Backbone as a ProteinNet text record, in pm:
[ID]
protein_1_A
[PRIMARY]
MSTINTRLENIKRLQAKRWENEDHWDEINEVLIKELEDILRESPRNTAAMVSMGAIYSDMGENEKAFACLQHALKLGSEDKNLFVNLAIVMVDLGRHPEEYHEYLETAEDCQEDPLTFKAYFDPQAQ
[TERTIARY]
-12035.6	-12097.5	-12059.7	-11938.1	-11896.9	-11978.6	-12027.2	-12112.6	-12244.2	-12294.7	-12417.2	-12389.1	-12274.6	-12240.4	-12229.9	-12172.7	-12163	-12302.5	-12389.6	-12527.8	-12597.6	-12575.3	-12636.2	-12580.5	-12451.8	-12393.1	-12458.1	-12480.4	-12546.3	-12689.7	-12759.1	-12895.8	-12896.7	-12802	-12795.7	-12772.1	-12684.3	-12658.4	-12782.7	-12848.5	-12967.1	-13081.2	-13099.8	-13209.1	-13186.2	-13062.3	-13032.9	-13067.1	-13054.6	-13083.9	-13234	-13316.9	-13462.3	-13504.7	-13440.7	-13480.4	-13446.1	-13348	-13310.4	-13393.2	-13463.7	-13538.5	-13682.4	-13749.3	-13883.6	-13982.3	-13954.8	-14042.3	-14037.1	-13930.7	-13913.4	-13916.5	-13973.6	-13979.2	-14031.6	-14148.9	-14210.4	-14125.4	-14071.4	-13989.4	-13862.4	-13800.6	-13678.7	-13711.6	-13822.8	-13862.8	-13885.4	-13948	-13970.2	-13838	-13740.4	-13608.5	-13543.1	-13550.3	-13489.2	-13551.6	-13684.4	-13753.5	-13720	-13721.1	-13689.2	-13547.3	-13452.5	-13313.4	-13300.6	-13368.3	-13363.5	-13430.3	-13539.8	-13603.5	-13509.4	-13437.5	-13340.2	-13229.8	-13181.1	-13077.5	-13130.3	-13252.8	-13309.4	-13339.5	-13363.2	-13376.9	-13242.7	-13134.9	-13000.8	-12952.4	-12988.9	-12939.2	-13054.3	-13143.8	-13266.8	-13246.9	-13128.5	-13103.5	-13025.8	-13020.8	-12945.1	-13026	-12988.5	-13064.9	-13045.7	-12931.5	-12911.5	-13012.9	-13038.2	-13138.2	-13277.4	-13306.9	-13438.8	-13458	-13355	-13364.3	-13383.8	-13309.4	-13322.1	-13459.9	-13509.6	-13642.2	-13747.7	-13732.2	-13824.9	-13823.5	-13705.6	-13695.2	-13765.3	-13747.1	-13811	-13962.7	-14011.2	-14156.3	-14210.6	-14136.6	-14178.7	-14188.5	-14086.5	-14086.9	-14202.7	-14247.2	-14358.3	-14493.8	-14491.6	-14615.8	-14677.7	-14603.3	-14651	-14596.8	-14652.7	-14596.8	-14614.3	-14720.6	-14736.8	-14627.3	-14600.1	-14492.1	-14357.5	-14338.5	-14213.6	-14194.6	-14299.6	-14292.9	-14258.4	-14319.1	-14291.6	-14144.4	-14089.8	-13948	-13857.3	-13885.7	-13801.3	-13810.9	-13930.6	-13947.8	-13871.4	-13872.1	-13799.5	-13649	-13596.4	-13454.5	-13423	-13513.6	-13495.9	-13493.1	-13584.8	-13589.8	-13464	-13402.8	-13278.6	-13155.8	-13176.1	-13067.5	-12992.3	-13046.3	-12978.6	-12963.6	-12847.4	-12821.4	-12788.4	-12838.4	-12814.8	-12893.7	-12825.5	-12889.8	-13008.2	-12989.7	-13096.9	-13220.3	-13202.7	-13317	-13404	-13342.4	-13418.9	-13481.2	-13408.5	-13464.1	-13581.4	-13564.2	-13671	-13793.9	-13772.7	-13887.2	-13965	-13895.2	-13962.2	-14038.3	-13976.6	-14041.8	-14169.7	-14161.5	-14279.1	-14388	-14348.9	-14448.7	-14516.8	-14442.2	-14504.7	-14605.8	-14565	-14653.8	-14775.9	-14763.4	-14876.1	-14965.3	-14924.6	-15004.9	-14990.6	-14880.6	-14858.3	-14830.5	-14853	-14829.3	-14678.4	-14635.2	-14491.4	-14417.5	-14481.5	-14413.8	-14371.6	-14446.3	-14416.3	-14289.4	-14258	-14141.5	-14023.9	-14044.3	-13932.9	-13820.9	-13858	-13756.6	-13662.2	-13716.1	-13631.1	-13534.9	-13583.6	-13496.4	-13386.5	-13419.4	-13318.2	-13214.6	-13260.8	-13169.4	-13077.7	-13132.8	-13054.4	-12935.6	-12951.4	-12843.9	-12716.2	-12729.7	-12613.9	-12564	-12620.7	-12585.7	-12508	-12441.3	-12369	-12454	-12441.9	-12513.5	-12441.2	-12514.4	-12459	-12438.8	-12319	-12295	-12371.4	-12434.1	-12509.8	-12659.1	-12702	-12844.1	-12864.1	-12989.5	-13020.8	-13148.6	-13167.3	-13285.6	-13402	-13520.7	-13641.4	-13659.5	-13728.6	-13756.5	-13858.9	-13836.5	-13932	-13953.1	-14077.9	-14114.3	-14198.9	-14139.8	-14215.8	-14332.5	-14325.7	-14434.9	-14556.3	-14538	-14646.8	-14746.1	-14709	-14797.3	-14906.6
-4867.8	-4878.3	-5010.2	-5057.8	-5181	-5300.3	-5298.8	-5410.2	-5408.7	-5290.7	-5281.8	-5334.6	-5299.9	-5351	-5503.5	-5558	-5703.8	-5765.1	-5703.3	-5752	-5744.4	-5635.9	-5622.5	-5727.3	-5757.7	-5863.7	-5998.1	-6025	-6149.3	-6156.2	-6043.2	-6037.1	-6069.6	-6013.6	-6039	-6187.3	-6249.3	-6393.1	-6476.2	-6442	-6517.2	-6500.1	-6379.3	-6360.4	-6444.3	-6462.5	-6545.2	-6691.4	-6733.5	-6872.7	-6900.9	-6794.9	-6817.1	-6904	-6884.7	-6955.9	-7104.5	-7138	-7278.2	-7344.3	-7264.8	-7313.7	-7262.7	-7287.7	-7232.5	-7283.4	-7399.7	-7449.7	-7359.1	-7279.6	-7190.4	-7043.3	-7016.7	-6881.9	-6779	-6805.5	-6708.2	-6685.4	-6792.5	-6778.8	-6698.9	-6725.5	-6651.2	-6503.9	-6475.7	-6336	-6265.5	-6334	-6274.2	-6239.5	-6329.5	-6304.5	-6184.8	-6179.6	-6069.8	-5935.8	-5930.3	-5804.9	-5761.2	-5854.5	-5819.9	-5763.5	-5827.1	-5780.4	-5641.8	-5620	-5488.6	-5381.7	-5417.2	-5321.8	-5285.6	-5384.7	-5358.3	-5264.5	-5289.1	-5201.7	-5059.9	-5047.1	-4913.4	-4841.8	-4916.2	-4852.7	-4792.3	-4863.4	-4815.3	-4705.8	-4719.9	-4630.2	-4593.8	-4502.9	-4475.5	-4417.3	-4370.9	-4313.8	-4410.4	-4536.7	-4636.1	-4677.2	-4620	-4645.3	-4787.1	-4848.5	-4987.2	-5079.3	-5057.8	-5138.5	-5113	-4987.9	-4955.3	-5018.9	-5012.9	-5072.7	-5223.6	-5286.1	-5430.6	-5466.5	-5388.6	-5414.5	-5399.6	-5298.8	-5281.1	-5400.6	-5455.5	-5572.8	-5693.8	-5712.3	-5826	-5810.3	-5691.1	-5668.7	-5691.6	-5648.1	-5671.7	-5821.4	-5895.5	-6040.3	-6107.6	-6048.7	-6102.7	-6060.2	-5972.8	-5923.6	-5807.8	-5752.5	-5638.3	-5510.2	-5478.6	-5372.3	-5232.3	-5207.1	-5073.5	-5049.2	-5150.7	-5138.4	-5124.6	-5202.6	-5195.4	-5055.2	-5002.4	-4869.8	-4764.1	-4773.8	-4676.6	-4681.9	-4800.7	-4815.1	-4754.8	-4787.3	-4741	-4590.1	-4535.7	-4390.7	-4319	-4378.4	-4318.4	-4315.8	-4425.6	-4430.1	-4325	-4308.5	-4207.8	-4066.9	-4039.6	-3907.1	-3877.6	-3982.9	-3964.7	-3951.3	-3962.3	-3936.3	-4057.6	-4176.3	-4295.4	-4286.1	-4327.7	-4332.7	-4475.4	-4571.7	-4713.3	-4760.8	-4827.5	-4882.4	-4973.2	-5054.7	-5144.5	-5069.1	-4951.4	-4869.4	-4839.3	-4791.5	-4749.7	-4868.8	-4979	-5100.4	-5151.4	-5155	-5203.4	-5113.7	-4983.3	-4892.9	-4926	-4948.9	-4983.2	-5115.5	-5215.2	-5345.6	-5330.7	-5258.2	-5239.1	-5162.9	-5063.8	-4985.7	-5070.3	-5160.8	-5253.6	-5339.7	-5393.9	-5479.7	-5405	-5275.4	-5193.2	-5151.2	-5187.4	-5154.8	-5011.6	-4949.9	-4811.4	-4806.6	-4690.7	-4667.9	-4669.6	-4728.2	-4736.3	-4602.8	-4494.9	-4364.4	-4329.9	-4382.8	-4351.9	-4420.6	-4538.6	-4610.4	-4616.1	-4581.3	-4582.9	-4487.7	-4377	-4280.5	-4345.6	-4429.4	-4497.9	-4594.8	-4664.2	-4756.5	-4681.6	-4567.6	-4485.8	-4434.6	-4391.6	-4344.4	-4457.3	-4577.5	-4693.4	-4721.4	-4694.5	-4721	-4645.5	-4529.5	-4445.3	-4462.1	-4557.2	-4574.6	-4703.1	-4706	-4824.8	-4899.6	-5030.9	-5114	-5113.1	-5086.4	-5094.8	-5242.2	-5284.4	-5426.6	-5480.5	-5393.4	-5436.9	-5451.3	-5424.5	-5434.1	-5539.3	-5563.1	-5660.7	-5620.5	-5681.4	-5653.4	-5741.9	-5687	-5764.4	-5860.6	-5968.8	-6063.9	-6003.4	-6025.5	-5977.4	-6086	-6123.3	-6222.6	-6152.4	-6117.6	-6045.9	-6127.9	-6258.9	-6343.6	-6341.2	-6293.3	-6293.6	-6181.7	-6084.2	-5969.8	-5998.9
-17325.6	-17456.5	-17524	-17501.9	-17568.6	-17522.4	-17398.2	-17355	-17431.5	-17461.9	-17542.4	-17682.9	-17738.7	-17871.9	-17871	-17766.2	-17754.5	-17746.9	-17671.1	-17661.1	-17796.6	-17870.2	-18003.6	-18100.1	-18089.3	-18172.5	-18139.9	-18011.7	-17971	-18021.3	-18018.4	-18070	-18218.5	-18291.2	-18435	-18463.2	-18386.5	-18404.5	-18370.2	-18261.1	-18219.7	-18319.1	-18370.8	-18466.8	-18591.6	-18632.3	-18749.9	-18723.6	-18599	-18563.4	-18557	-18555.6	-18553.4	-18670.6	-18784.9	-18906.4	-18897.7	-18815.2	-18796	-18686.1	-18608	-18492.7	-18497.4	-18608.2	-18625	-18521.2	-18460.3	-18354.1	-18230.8	-18220.6	-18105.2	-18146.4	-18262.4	-18319.6	-18219.2	-18161.4	-18070.3	-17946.6	-17890.3	-17770.7	-17799.1	-17911.8	-17948.5	-17969.5	-18038	-18058	-17925.2	-17828.7	-17696.9	-17629.3	-17637.5	-17579.1	-17647.7	-17780.4	-17854.9	-17818.6	-17815.9	-17783.6	-17641.4	-17546.2	-17406.9	-17396.2	-17462.5	-17457.2	-17521.1	-17631.6	-17696.3	-17610.2	-17545.7	-17453.6	-17339	-17286.5	-17179.8	-17228.1	-17348.7	-17405.2	-17419.1	-17466.7	-17487.4	-17355.1	-17248.8	-17117.5	-17074	-17102.6	-17067.8	-17161.8	-17287.6	-17391.6	-17486.4	-17442.2	-17517.6	-17657.7	-17687.8	-17821	-17910.6	-17872.6	-17947.5	-18071.4	-18183.1	-18305.5	-18358.3	-18331.8	-18376.1	-18309	-18180.8	-18110.2	-18166.6	-18200.6	-18256.8	-18393.9	-18476.8	-18610.6	-18599.1	-18510.3	-18490.9	-18435.9	-18342.1	-18288	-18397.5	-18481.2	-18592.8	-18686.3	-18712.3	-18800.1	-18737.8	-18607.7	-18540.9	-18541.5	-18506.7	-18511	-18651.7	-18752.7	-18890.8	-18919.4	-18878.7	-18899.2	-18826.7	-18716.9	-18639.7	-18696.9	-18797.3	-18856	-18779.4	-18684.8	-18606.2	-18669.6	-18785.3	-18868.9	-18812.7	-18739.1	-18678.7	-18574.2	-18491.4	-18392.4	-18463.4	-18568	-18644.5	-18701.3	-18760.4	-18821.1	-18716.7	-18598	-18491.9	-18449	-18432.7	-18394.6	-18500.8	-18624.1	-18734.2	-18752.9	-18739.6	-18750.7	-18638.7	-18520.1	-18408	-18437.4	-18490.8	-18527.5	-18633.7	-18727.4	-18832.4	-18772.4	-18680.4	-18616.8	-18536	-18483.2	-18407	-18496.7	-18626.8	-18720	-18771.8	-18753.7	-18805.8	-18957.1	-19004.4	-19148.5	-19191	-19115.9	-19139.1	-19261.6	-19350.9	-19470	-19431	-19325.8	-19284.2	-19236	-19180	-19140.5	-19261.4	-19367.8	-19485.1	-19557.1	-19565.3	-19626.6	-19543.4	-19411.2	-19324.5	-19329.5	-19337.7	-19352.3	-19479.4	-19587.6	-19713.4	-19700.2	-19638.5	-19620.7	-19538.9	-19430.4	-19344.2	-19418.6	-19495	-19568.8	-19675.8	-19738.3	-19833.9	-19759.9	-19645.1	-19566.8	-19514.1	-19493.6	-19449.9	-19566.6	-19687.7	-19805.3	-19853.1	-19819.7	-19863.4	-20013.3	-20069.4	-20211.5	-20238.1	-20352.1	-20382	-20374.9	-20411.6	-20405.9	-20263.2	-20165.6	-20026.1	-19976.8	-20030.1	-19979.9	-20077.2	-20202.5	-20297.9	-20256.5	-20195.7	-20150.4	-20049.3	-19960.4	-19862.7	-19931.6	-20034.3	-20107.2	-20180.4	-20235.7	-20303.1	-20202.9	-20086.4	-19982.5	-19938.2	-19925	-19879.3	-19971.1	-20099.5	-20195.7	-20161.7	-20097.9	-20067.1	-19924.3	-19850.8	-19709.5	-19685.6	-19571.6	-19526.5	-19424.8	-19426.1	-19330.5	-19196.7	-19090.4	-18955.2	-18922.5	-18884.5	-18858.1	-18737.3	-18659.3	-18541.5	-18568.9	-18692.6	-18727.8	-18836.7	-18870.3	-18974.8	-19046.3	-19161.6	-19242.8	-19198.6	-19209.3	-19187.8	-19304.9	-19280.4	-19387.1	-19481.9	-19610.7	-19711.5	-19814.4	-19834.2	-19935.2	-20040.2	-20154	-20256.5	-20312.4	-20297.8	-20347.8	-20255.4	-20132.3	-20034.8	-20060.2	-20138.2	-20161.1	-20259.8
[MASK]
+++++++++++++++++++++++++++++++++++++++++++++++++++++++++++++++++++++++++++++++++++++++++++++++++++++++++++++++++++++++++++++++

């Protein structure tokens, strides 16, 4: 399990570098998704990998895929703050009604952030 955690830590570091290497955005996203898929093949109930994959899909604008990943992590019982924040971000991007995602934001307030996951990018001015 610790090797998976190390891989997730590396994914988190690499995803942060995407913003410094926007010329390679797509290539970095492909590497991240492939690595997360590999982790999920080894550990299909790994909610940290699902939350991270959901964040990456959200950042790529693939909100339906992001939503599916995040919902799966939720069904498996994840209580990660980033899960709930990312669900809200994706639901905003999908054009859902605020009542549908406010509950996730309220839940997030009482949760701890998993150090192996990250938040999806959200630009409130883009809406």
